C-alpha positions in Angstrom: 2.4 -14.0 -5.7 5.8 -13.5 -7.1 7.1 -11.4 -10.0 9.1 -12.8 -12.9 12.3 -11.8 -11.0 11.2 -13.9 -8.0 10.4 -11.0 -5.7 7.1 -10.9 -3.8 4.4 -8.7 -5.2 2.3 -6.6 -2.9 -1.5 -6.8 -3.1 -1.8 -3.2 -4.5 0.7 -3.9 -7.2 -1.0 -7.3 -8.0 -4.3 -5.5 -8.2 -3.0 -3.0 -10.7 -1.3 -5.8 -12.7 -4.5 -7.8 -12.8 -6.5 -4.8 -14.0 -4.0 -3.9 -16.7 -3.6 -7.4 -18.0 -7.3 -8.2 -18.1 -7.9 -4.9 -20.0 -5.2 -5.8 -22.4 -6.6 -9.2 -23.0 -10.1 -7.8 -23.6 -8.9 -4.9 -25.7 -10.4 -2.2 -23.5 -8.9 0.7 -21.7 -8.5 0.8 -17.9 -10.5 4.0 -17.7 -13.4 2.3 -19.5 -13.5 -0.5 -17.0 -13.3 1.9 -14.1 -16.2 4.0 -15.6 -19.9 3.2 -15.8 -20.0 1.8 -19.3 -22.2 -1.2 -20.0 -20.9 -2.3 -23.3 -20.6 -6.1 -23.3 -16.8 -6.4 -23.7 -16.3 -3.8 -20.9 -18.7 -5.6 -18.6 -17.0 -8.9 -19.3 -13.6 -7.4 -18.5 -14.9 -5.8 -15.4 -16.4 -9.1 -14.3 -13.2 -11.0 -14.9 -11.3 -8.4 -12.9 -13.8 -8.7 -10.0 -13.4 -12.5 -10.0 -9.6 -12.4 -10.0 -9.4 -9.8 -7.3 -11.8 -11.8 -5.2 -9.5 -14.8 -5.6 -6.6 -12.5 -4.5 -8.5 -12.1 -1.2 -10.3 -8.7 -1.7 -13.9 -8.5 -0.5 -16.6 -7.6 -3.0 -17.3 -4.2 -1.3 -13.6 -3.3 -1.5 -13.6 -4.3 -5.1 -16.7 -2.2 -5.8 -15.0 0.8 -4.2 -12.0 0.3 -6.5 -14.0 -0.3 -9.7 
């Protein structure tokens, strides 16, 4: 994965960028997604983050520890 400047993006930076962008797209705050809320739009954002992080190569247990 590369940034808009063409530089490689590390996994930890990519993880944070994914979380921030998905939260922005869904209109939720990062702290809500990282919390235990079960409101539908938070759950949908959390699920999308999990899916994208899994595509990035993270395992579901490691994603669970992060979220």
